[in-house]
N, CA, C and O atoms as CSV, one atom per row, in Angstrom:
chain,resi,resn,atom,element,x,y,z
A,1,MET,N,N,-20.538,-47.093,-11.604
A,1,MET,CA,C,-19.749,-46.063,-10.315
A,1,MET,C,C,-19.940,-46.418,-8.949
A,1,MET,O,O,-21.057,-46.231,-8.466
A,2,ARG,N,N,-19.167,-46.829,-8.353
A,2,ARG,CA,C,-19.715,-46.833,-6.616
A,2,ARG,C,C,-19.881,-45.835,-5.715
A,2,ARG,O,O,-19.165,-44.839,-5.821
A,3,LEU,N,N,-20.846,-45.919,-4.676
A,3,LEU,CA,C,-20.883,-44.637,-4.098
A,3,LEU,C,C,-19.811,-43.661,-3.817
A,3,LEU,O,O,-19.892,-42.433,-3.816
A,4,ASN,N,N,-18.941,-44.306,-3.612
A,4,ASN,CA,C,-17.903,-43.645,-2.886
A,4,ASN,C,C,-16.982,-42.699,-4.067
A,4,ASN,O,O,-16.296,-41.712,-3.802
A,5,ASP,N,N,-17.199,-43.327,-5.437
A,5,ASP,CA,C,-16.862,-42.622,-6.223
A,5,ASP,C,C,-17.352,-41.532,-6.569
A,5,ASP,O,O,-16.724,-40.536,-6.929
A,6,LYS,N,N,-18.647,-41.674,-6.467
A,6,LYS,CA,C,-19.418,-40.344,-7.170
A,6,LYS,C,C,-19.296,-39.265,-5.512
A,6,LYS,O,O,-19.170,-38.052,-5.681
A,7,ILE,N,N,-19.337,-39.713,-4.293
A,7,ILE,CA,C,-18.732,-38.703,-3.145
A,7,ILE,C,C,-17.352,-37.676,-3.932
A,7,ILE,O,O,-17.316,-36.505,-4.308
A,8,ASP,N,N,-16.296,-38.841,-3.930
A,8,ASP,CA,C,-15.432,-38.133,-4.384
A,8,ASP,C,C,-15.260,-36.823,-5.817
A,8,ASP,O,O,-14.235,-36.156,-5.958
A,9,LEU,N,N,-16.132,-36.738,-6.465
A,9,LEU,CA,C,-16.634,-36.203,-7.583
A,9,LEU,C,C,-17.385,-35.053,-7.007
A,9,LEU,O,O,-17.155,-33.989,-7.582
A,10,MET,N,N,-17.976,-35.017,-6.311
A,10,MET,CA,C,-18.687,-33.933,-5.289
A,10,MET,C,C,-17.738,-32.529,-4.934
A,10,MET,O,O,-16.556,-32.535,-4.590
A,11,ARG,N,N,-18.509,-31.489,-5.099
A,11,ARG,CA,C,-17.748,-30.158,-4.914
A,11,ARG,C,C,-18.726,-29.742,-3.891
A,11,ARG,O,O,-19.905,-30.094,-3.854
A,12,PRO,N,N,-18.009,-28.814,-2.911
A,12,PRO,CA,C,-18.935,-28.214,-1.742
A,12,PRO,C,C,-19.472,-26.964,-2.766
A,12,PRO,O,O,-19.017,-26.509,-3.815
A,13,LEU,N,N,-20.549,-26.667,-2.021
A,13,LEU,CA,C,-21.668,-25.733,-3.072
A,13,LEU,C,C,-20.660,-24.301,-2.577
A,13,LEU,O,O,-20.828,-23.185,-3.068
A,14,SER,N,N,-19.935,-24.523,-1.845
A,14,SER,CA,C,-19.213,-22.809,-1.479
A,14,SER,C,C,-18.157,-22.755,-2.906
A,14,SER,O,O,-17.946,-21.686,-3.478
A,15,SER,N,N,-17.702,-23.724,-3.251
A,15,SER,CA,C,-16.878,-23.433,-4.278
A,15,SER,C,C,-17.480,-23.041,-5.634
A,15,SER,O,O,-16.957,-22.729,-6.704
A,16,ALA,N,N,-18.843,-23.169,-5.205
A,16,ALA,CA,C,-19.659,-22.411,-6.829
A,16,ALA,C,C,-20.316,-21.420,-6.623
A,16,ALA,O,O,-20.808,-20.940,-7.644
A,17,VAL,N,N,-20.614,-20.707,-5.340
A,17,VAL,CA,C,-20.858,-19.690,-5.104
A,17,VAL,C,C,-20.290,-18.427,-5.449
A,17,VAL,O,O,-21.047,-17.538,-5.841
A,18,PRO,N,N,-18.460,-18.123,-5.314
A,18,PRO,CA,C,-18.232,-16.927,-6.056
A,18,PRO,C,C,-17.961,-17.272,-7.278
A,18,PRO,O,O,-17.228,-16.384,-7.712
A,19,GLY,N,N,-18.123,-18.010,-8.032
A,19,GLY,CA,C,-18.612,-17.920,-9.232
A,19,GLY,C,C,-19.855,-17.795,-10.137
A,19,GLY,O,O,-19.723,-17.429,-11.305
A,20,ALA,N,N,-21.112,-18.108,-9.593
A,20,ALA,CA,C,-22.317,-17.876,-9.558
A,20,ALA,C,C,-22.500,-15.714,-9.226
A,20,ALA,O,O,-23.066,-14.825,-9.862
A,21,LEU,N,N,-21.632,-15.734,-7.866
A,21,LEU,CA,C,-22.001,-14.448,-7.563
A,21,LEU,C,C,-21.505,-13.465,-8.489
A,21,LEU,O,O,-22.165,-12.485,-8.836
A,22,ALA,N,N,-19.993,-13.805,-9.010
A,22,ALA,CA,C,-19.707,-12.596,-10.492
A,22,ALA,C,C,-20.600,-12.854,-11.438
A,22,ALA,O,O,-21.071,-11.862,-11.994
A,23,GLU,N,N,-21.089,-14.229,-11.893
A,23,GLU,CA,C,-21.902,-13.969,-12.776
A,23,GLU,C,C,-23.211,-12.804,-12.812
A,23,GLU,O,O,-23.529,-12.036,-13.720
A,24,LEU,N,N,-23.675,-12.958,-11.772
A,24,LEU,CA,C,-24.875,-12.231,-11.649
A,24,LEU,C,C,-24.231,-10.752,-11.281
A,24,LEU,O,O,-24.748,-9.892,-11.995
A,25,LEU,N,N,-23.385,-10.290,-10.497
A,25,LEU,CA,C,-22.818,-8.876,-10.315
A,25,LEU,C,C,-22.884,-8.392,-11.506
A,25,LEU,O,O,-23.667,-7.495,-11.821
A,26,ARG,N,N,-21.695,-9.189,-12.641
A,26,ARG,CA,C,-21.228,-8.642,-13.897
A,26,ARG,C,C,-22.508,-7.919,-14.687
A,26,ARG,O,O,-22.613,-6.738,-15.019
A,27,ALA,N,N,-23.432,-9.002,-14.874
A,27,ALA,CA,C,-24.962,-8.634,-15.876
A,27,ALA,C,C,-25.443,-7.195,-15.237
A,27,ALA,O,O,-25.656,-6.271,-16.022
A,28,ALA,N,N,-25.601,-7.012,-13.965
A,28,ALA,CA,C,-26.084,-6.045,-13.264
A,28,ALA,C,C,-25.534,-4.843,-13.463
A,28,ALA,O,O,-24.415,-4.703,-12.969
A,29,PRO,N,N,-26.043,-3.823,-14.109
A,29,PRO,CA,C,-25.953,-2.358,-14.118
A,29,PRO,C,C,-25.167,-1.571,-13.368
A,29,PRO,O,O,-25.675,-1.349,-12.269
A,30,LEU,N,N,-23.816,-0.914,-13.586
A,30,LEU,CA,C,-23.004,-0.509,-12.624
A,30,LEU,C,C,-23.824,0.577,-11.449
A,30,LEU,O,O,-24.677,1.448,-11.615
A,31,SER,N,N,-23.348,0.230,-10.621
A,31,SER,CA,C,-24.216,1.347,-9.482
A,31,SER,C,C,-23.370,1.431,-8.141
A,31,SER,O,O,-22.605,0.567,-7.712
A,32,PRO,N,N,-23.635,2.500,-7.649
A,32,PRO,CA,C,-22.670,2.522,-6.117
A,32,PRO,C,C,-23.276,1.385,-4.962
A,32,PRO,O,O,-22.646,0.893,-4.026
A,33,GLY,N,N,-24.487,1.177,-5.288
A,33,GLY,CA,C,-24.645,-0.136,-4.476
A,33,GLY,C,C,-23.873,-1.416,-4.960
A,33,GLY,O,O,-23.287,-2.252,-4.272
A,34,LYS,N,N,-24.015,-1.357,-6.233
A,34,LYS,CA,C,-23.313,-3.017,-6.678
A,34,LYS,C,C,-22.049,-2.822,-6.366
A,34,LYS,O,O,-21.534,-3.803,-5.830
A,35,VAL,N,N,-21.119,-1.585,-6.558
A,35,VAL,CA,C,-19.654,-1.392,-5.568
A,35,VAL,C,C,-19.572,-1.837,-4.369
A,35,VAL,O,O,-18.783,-2.690,-3.962
A,36,THR,N,N,-20.517,-1.179,-3.674
A,36,THR,CA,C,-20.526,-1.692,-2.460
A,36,THR,C,C,-20.849,-2.921,-2.515
A,36,THR,O,O,-19.759,-3.461,-2.330
A,37,PHE,N,N,-21.614,-3.753,-2.644
A,37,PHE,CA,C,-22.038,-5.065,-2.567
A,37,PHE,C,C,-20.241,-6.137,-2.421
A,37,PHE,O,O,-19.592,-6.723,-1.554
A,38,ALA,N,N,-20.169,-5.849,-3.768
A,38,ALA,CA,C,-18.542,-6.217,-4.473
A,38,ALA,C,C,-17.861,-6.020,-3.515
A,38,ALA,O,O,-17.442,-7.055,-2.995
A,39,TRP,N,N,-17.489,-4.864,-2.929
A,39,TRP,CA,C,-16.678,-4.330,-1.903
A,39,TRP,C,C,-16.640,-5.239,-0.514
A,39,TRP,O,O,-15.633,-5.781,-0.059
A,40,ARG,N,N,-18.152,-5.281,0.129
A,40,ARG,CA,C,-18.265,-6.450,1.055
A,40,ARG,C,C,-18.008,-7.927,0.562
A,40,ARG,O,O,-17.492,-8.696,1.373
A,41,ALA,N,N,-18.304,-8.359,-0.619
A,41,ALA,CA,C,-18.008,-9.818,-0.795
A,41,ALA,C,C,-16.587,-10.196,-1.239
A,41,ALA,O,O,-16.199,-11.343,-1.464
A,42,ALA,N,N,-15.772,-8.922,-1.343
A,42,ALA,CA,C,-14.049,-8.895,-1.738
A,42,ALA,C,C,-13.067,-9.257,-0.320
A,42,ALA,O,O,-12.183,-10.083,-0.095
A,43,VAL,N,N,-13.705,-8.217,0.449
A,43,VAL,CA,C,-13.345,-7.643,1.673
A,43,VAL,C,C,-13.401,-8.917,3.251
A,43,VAL,O,O,-12.616,-9.475,4.018
A,44,GLY,N,N,-15.221,-8.791,2.923
A,44,GLY,CA,C,-15.721,-9.390,4.093
A,44,GLY,C,C,-15.959,-8.619,4.738
A,44,GLY,O,O,-15.270,-7.600,4.720
A,45,PRO,N,N,-17.203,-8.762,5.734
A,45,PRO,CA,C,-17.747,-7.983,6.849
A,45,PRO,C,C,-17.336,-7.411,8.230
A,45,PRO,O,O,-18.239,-6.963,8.936
A,46,ALA,N,N,-16.202,-7.387,8.631
A,46,ALA,CA,C,-15.209,-6.705,9.315
A,46,ALA,C,C,-14.692,-5.914,8.728
A,46,ALA,O,O,-15.100,-4.844,9.178
A,47,LEU,N,N,-13.777,-5.687,7.696
A,47,LEU,CA,C,-13.230,-4.541,6.790
A,47,LEU,C,C,-14.516,-3.550,6.624
A,47,LEU,O,O,-14.747,-2.478,7.184
A,48,GLU,N,N,-15.301,-4.310,5.619
A,48,GLU,CA,C,-16.627,-3.735,5.117
A,48,GLU,C,C,-17.210,-2.633,6.272
A,48,GLU,O,O,-17.461,-1.460,5.998
A,49,ARG,N,N,-17.383,-3.263,7.668
A,49,ARG,CA,C,-17.712,-1.856,8.450
A,49,ARG,C,C,-17.105,-1.032,8.646
A,49,ARG,O,O,-17.652,0.038,8.912
A,50,GLU,N,N,-15.590,-1.138,8.606
A,50,GLU,CA,C,-14.887,-0.483,8.737
A,50,GLU,C,C,-14.085,0.768,7.406
A,50,GLU,O,O,-13.043,1.411,7.532
A,51,THR,N,N,-14.978,0.738,6.313
A,51,THR,CA,C,-14.614,1.692,5.021
A,51,THR,C,C,-15.809,1.923,4.816
A,51,THR,O,O,-16.817,1.361,5.244
A,52,ALA,N,N,-15.624,3.092,3.893
A,52,ALA,CA,C,-16.332,2.972,2.932
A,52,ALA,C,C,-15.864,3.655,1.725
A,52,ALA,O,O,-15.086,4.604,1.625
A,53,VAL,N,N,-16.755,2.701,0.437
A,53,VAL,CA,C,-16.046,2.890,-0.705
A,53,VAL,C,C,-16.750,3.721,-2.241
A,53,VAL,O,O,-17.858,3.616,-2.767
A,54,ARG,N,N,-16.230,4.071,-2.396
A,54,ARG,CA,C,-17.090,4.996,-4.059
A,54,ARG,C,C,-15.728,4.695,-5.089
A,54,ARG,O,O,-14.528,4.797,-4.837
A,55,LEU,N,N,-16.540,4.221,-6.535
A,55,LEU,CA,C,-15.971,4.505,-7.259
A,55,LEU,C,C,-16.019,5.527,-8.184
A,55,LEU,O,O,-17.074,5.965,-8.643
A,56,GLU,N,N,-14.638,6.024,-8.550
A,56,GLU,CA,C,-14.503,7.460,-9.265
A,56,GLU,C,C,-13.725,6.986,-10.279
A,56,GLU,O,O,-12.563,6.617,-10.104
A,57,GLY,N,N,-14.770,6.961,-12.221
A,57,GLY,CA,C,-13.963,6.437,-13.192
A,57,GLY,C,C,-13.278,5.177,-12.683
A,57,GLY,O,O,-13.946,4.653,-11.791
A,58,THR,N,N,-12.173,4.538,-12.966
A,58,THR,CA,C,-11.649,3.294,-12.626
A,58,THR,C,C,-11.280,2.982,-11.355
A,58,THR,O,O,-11.017,1.854,-10.937
A,59,THR,N,N,-11.262,4.328,-10.559
A,59,THR,CA,C,-10.784,4.374,-9.042
A,59,THR,C,C,-11.116,4.535,-8.321
A,59,THR,O,O,-11.394,5.679,-7.960
A,60,LEU,N,N,-11.392,3.054,-7.336
A,60,LEU,CA,C,-11.778,2.631,-6.031
A,60,LEU,C,C,-11.451,4.022,-4.686
A,60,LEU,O,O,-10.369,4.509,-4.358
A,61,ILE,N,N,-12.168,4.181,-4.420
A,61,ILE,CA,C,-11.465,5.491,-3.030
A,61,ILE,C,C,-12.285,4.824,-2.146
A,61,ILE,O,O,-13.422,4.405,-2.362
A,62,VAL,N,N,-11.436,4.734,-0.832
A,62,VAL,CA,C,-11.577,3.255,-0.077
A,62,VAL,C,C,-11.323,4.687,1.201
A,62,VAL,O,O,-10.339,5.427,1.220
A,63,ASP,N,N,-12.367,4.739,2.040
A,63,ASP,CA,C,-12.406,5.754,3.177
A,63,ASP,C,C,-12.118,4.827,4.423
A,63,ASP,O,O,-13.054,4.089,4.729
A,64,ALA,N,N,-10.975,4.746,5.190
A,64,ALA,CA,C,-10.852,3.516,6.293
A,64,ALA,C,C,-11.418,4.349,7.347
A,64,ALA,O,O,-11.736,5.529,7.203
A,65,ALA,N,N,-11.533,3.617,8.491
A,65,ALA,CA,C,-12.001,4.317,10.113
A,65,ALA,C,C,-10.984,4.641,10.751
A,65,ALA,O,O,-11.163,5.336,11.752
A,66,THR,N,N,-9.676,4.266,10.402
A,66,THR,CA,C,-8.539,4.346,11.215
A,66,THR,C,C,-7.028,3.768,10.193
A,66,THR,O,O,-6.923,2.967,9.264
A,67,ARG,N,N,-5.891,4.764,11.041
A,67,ARG,CA,C,-4.902,4.416,9.875
A,67,ARG,C,C,-4.510,3.053,9.976
A,67,ARG,O,O,-3.673,2.675,9.156
A,68,GLN,N,N,-5.000,2.118,10.929
A,68,GLN,CA,C,-4.540,0.519,11.074
A,68,GLN,C,C,-5.370,-0.370,9.564
A,68,GLN,O,O,-4.903,-1.072,8.667
A,69,TRP,N,N,-6.881,0.144,9.912
A,69,TRP,CA,C,-8.011,-0.333,9.092
A,69,TRP,C,C,-7.228,0.404,7.427
A,69,TRP,O,O,-7.412,-0.323,6.450
A,70,ALA,N,N,-6.356,1.859,7.131
A,70,ALA,CA,C,-6.289,2.006,5.735
A,70,ALA,C,C,-4.924,1.005,5.703
A,70,ALA,O,O,-4.732,0.553,4.574
A,71,GLN,N,N,-4.005,0.598,6.647
A,71,GLN,CA,C,-2.609,0.142,5.963
A,71,GLN,C,C,-3.260,-1.262,6.033
A,71,GLN,O,O,-2.364,-2.058,5.752
A,72,GLU,N,N,-4.323,-1.874,6.260
A,72,GLU,CA,C,-4.814,-2.967,6.278
A,72,GLU,C,C,-5.172,-3.574,4.561
A,72,GLU,O,O,-4.745,-4.548,3.942
A,73,VAL,N,N,-5.987,-2.658,4.262
A,73,VAL,CA,C,-6.601,-2.393,2.887
A,73,VAL,C,C,-5.465,-2.222,1.995
A,73,VAL,O,O,-5.559,-2.877,0.958
A,74,ARG,N,N,-3.847,-1.131,2.193
A,74,ARG,CA,C,-2.702,-1.003,1.251
A,74,ARG,C,C,-2.099,-2.575,1.044
A,74,ARG,O,O,-1.686,-3.077,-0.001
A,75,ARG,N,N,-2.203,-3.293,2.639
A,75,ARG,CA,C,-1.549,-4.489,2.435
A,75,ARG,C,C,-2.004,-5.425,1.620
A,75,ARG,O,O,-1.231,-6.182,1.033
A,76,ALA,N,N,-3.359,-5.488,1.482
A,76,ALA,CA,C,-4.206,-6.557,0.691
A,76,ALA,C,C,-4.878,-5.813,-0.807
A,76,ALA,O,O,-5.707,-6.224,-1.619
A,77,SER,N,N,-4.146,-4.646,-0.716
A,77,SER,CA,C,-4.816,-4.298,-2.239
A,77,SER,C,C,-4.368,-4.920,-3.595
A,77,SER,O,O,-4.564,-4.314,-4.648
A,78,THR,N,N,-3.745,-6.175,-3.553
A,78,THR,CA,C,-3.520,-6.555,-4.483
A,78,THR,C,C,-4.196,-7.763,-5.074
A,78,THR,O,O,-4.140,-8.189,-6.227
A,79,LEU,N,N,-4.932,-8.277,-3.891
A,79,LEU,CA,C,-5.581,-9.710,-3.536
A,79,LEU,C,C,-7.105,-8.851,-3.713
A,79,LEU,O,O,-7.879,-9.351,-4.529
A,80,ILE,N,N,-7.577,-7.562,-2.973
A,80,ILE,CA,C,-8.953,-6.796,-3.473
A,80,ILE,C,C,-8.955,-6.734,-4.759
A,80,ILE,O,O,-9.892,-7.278,-5.342
A,81,LEU,N,N,-8.018,-6.127,-5.458
A,81,LEU,CA,C,-8.374,-5.401,-7.065
A,81,LEU,C,C,-8.502,-6.628,-7.761
A,81,LEU,O,O,-9.343,-6.504,-8.651
A,82,ARG,N,N,-7.889,-8.037,-7.704
A,82,ARG,CA,C,-7.838,-9.097,-8.452
A,82,ARG,C,C,-9.945,-9.761,-7.886
A,82,ARG,O,O,-10.811,-10.184,-8.652
A,83,ARG,N,N,-10.030,-9.564,-6.367
A,83,ARG,CA,C,-11.423,-9.762,-6.856
A,83,ARG,C,C,-12.411,-8.842,-7.162
A,83,ARG,O,O,-13.561,-9.131,-7.493
A,84,MET,N,N,-12.041,-7.953,-7.070
A,84,MET,CA,C,-13.087,-6.859,-7.612
A,84,MET,C,C,-13.191,-6.832,-9.126
A,84,MET,O,O,-14.114,-6.525,-9.880
A,85,ASP,N,N,-12.027,-7.225,-9.315
A,85,ASP,CA,C,-11.969,-7.511,-10.881
A,85,ASP,C,C,-12.859,-8.631,-11.229
A,85,ASP,O,O,-13.725,-8.321,-12.048
A,86,THR,N,N,-12.870,-9.621,-10.898
A,86,THR,CA,C,-13.719,-10.848,-10.689
A,86,THR,C,C,-15.070,-11.055,-10.214
A,86,THR,O,O,-15.674,-12.116,-10.057
A,87,LEU,N,N,-15.437,-9.881,-10.013
A,87,LEU,CA,C,-16.920,-9.499,-9.298
A,87,LEU,C,C,-17.483,-8.451,-10.000
A,87,LEU,O,O,-18.686,-8.505,-10.255
A,88,LEU,N,N,-16.547,-7.117,-10.502
A,88,LEU,CA,C,-17.125,-6.670,-11.387
A,88,LEU,C,C,-17.044,-6.638,-12.812
A,88,LEU,O,O,-17.859,-6.128,-13.581
A,89,GLY,N,N,-15.872,-7.294,-13.119
A,89,GLY,CA,C,-15.686,-7.303,-14.506
A,89,GLY,C,C,-14.177,-6.578,-14.957
A,89,GLY,O,O,-13.635,-5.685,-14.305
A,90,PRO,N,N,-13.674,-7.142,-16.144
A,90,PRO,CA,C,-11.872,-6.287,-16.093
A,90,PRO,C,C,-12.006,-4.939,-16.209
A,90,PRO,O,O,-12.914,-4.320,-16.764
A,91,ASP,N,N,-11.217,-4.600,-15.749
A,91,ASP,CA,C,-10.934,-3.215,-15.985
A,91,ASP,C,C,-11.878,-2.251,-15.555
A,91,ASP,O,O,-11.620,-1.074,-15.804
A,92,THR,N,N,-13.173,-2.598,-14.811
A,92,THR,CA,C,-13.918,-1.886,-13.819
A,92,THR,C,C,-13.146,-0.889,-12.811
A,92,THR,O,O,-13.428,0.291,-12.601
A,93,VAL,N,N,-12.220,-1.563,-12.302
A,93,VAL,CA,C,-11.434,-1.214,-10.762
A,93,VAL,C,C,-9.800,-1.411,-11.411
A,93,VAL,O,O,-9.227,-2.477,-11.637
A,94,LYS,N,N,-9.330,-0.130,-11.599
A,94,LYS,CA,C,-8.036,-0.194,-12.215
A,94,LYS,C,C,-6.879,-0.085,-11.175
A,94,LYS,O,O,-5.821,-0.714,-11.200
A,95,GLU,N,N,-7.366,1.020,-10.070
A,95,GLU,CA,C,-6.723,1.291,-8.993
A,95,GLU,C,C,-7.485,1.547,-7.716
A,95,GLU,O,O,-8.661,1.906,-7.653
A,96,LEU,N,N,-6.821,1.360,-6.897
A,96,LEU,CA,C,-7.286,1.773,-5.368
A,96,LEU,C,C,-6.798,2.730,-4.659
A,96,LEU,O,O,-5.641,2.456,-4.340
A,97,THR,N,N,-7.164,3.790,-4.239
A,97,THR,CA,C,-6.805,4.926,-3.268
A,97,THR,C,C,-7.416,4.479,-1.995
A,97,THR,O,O,-8.614,4.204,-1.921
A,98,VAL,N,N,-6.716,4.415,-1.137
A,98,VAL,CA,C,-6.730,4.205,0.435
A,98,VAL,C,C,-6.752,5.511,1.147
A,98,VAL,O,O,-5.932,6.354,0.783
A,99,ARG,N,N,-7.641,5.818,2.187
A,99,ARG,CA,C,-7.665,7.462,2.574
A,99,ARG,C,C,-7.818,7.077,4.093
A,99,ARG,O,O,-8.442,6.018,4.144
A,100,GLU,N,N,-7.510,7.500,5.266
A,100,GLU,CA,C,-8.187,7.484,6.473
A,100,GLU,C,C,-9.197,8.383,6.229
A,100,GLU,O,O,-9.130,9.464,5.644
A,101,ARG,N,N,-10.172,7.815,6.749
A,101,ARG,CA,C,-11.623,8.871,7.372
A,101,ARG,C,C,-11.231,9.659,8.456
A,101,ARG,O,O,-10.427,9.411,9.355
A,102,ARG,N,N,-12.120,10.936,8.174
A,102,ARG,CA,C,-11.874,12.050,9.282
A,102,ARG,C,C,-13.257,11.966,10.041
A,102,ARG,O,O,-14.390,12.109,9.581
A,103,MET,N,N,-12.899,11.729,11.169
A,103,MET,CA,C,-14.183,11.649,12.330
A,103,MET,C,C,-14.528,13.018,12.263
A,103,MET,O,O,-15.445,13.459,12.956
């Protein structure tokens, strides 16, 4: 096998991180900190800063800072639920409820 063939088989480290993160999270006991960590990993730091989350049963309650952020969460809810499912395990989060936080 030539060097170029080996390079073609290599995958970037960033492609392995989501799977490794999901394995670590699923093994940890469910806690508010774990849910918050998974939320940040699922939505990114910008959306995480503008929201607060908590899990009630299998419903993830999302309090958004503004109406616009609430709309953004609703728009992306299918993708967010899929990511949370990957990070926390199947059926941990079955529903997302989005509210505008009262300041």
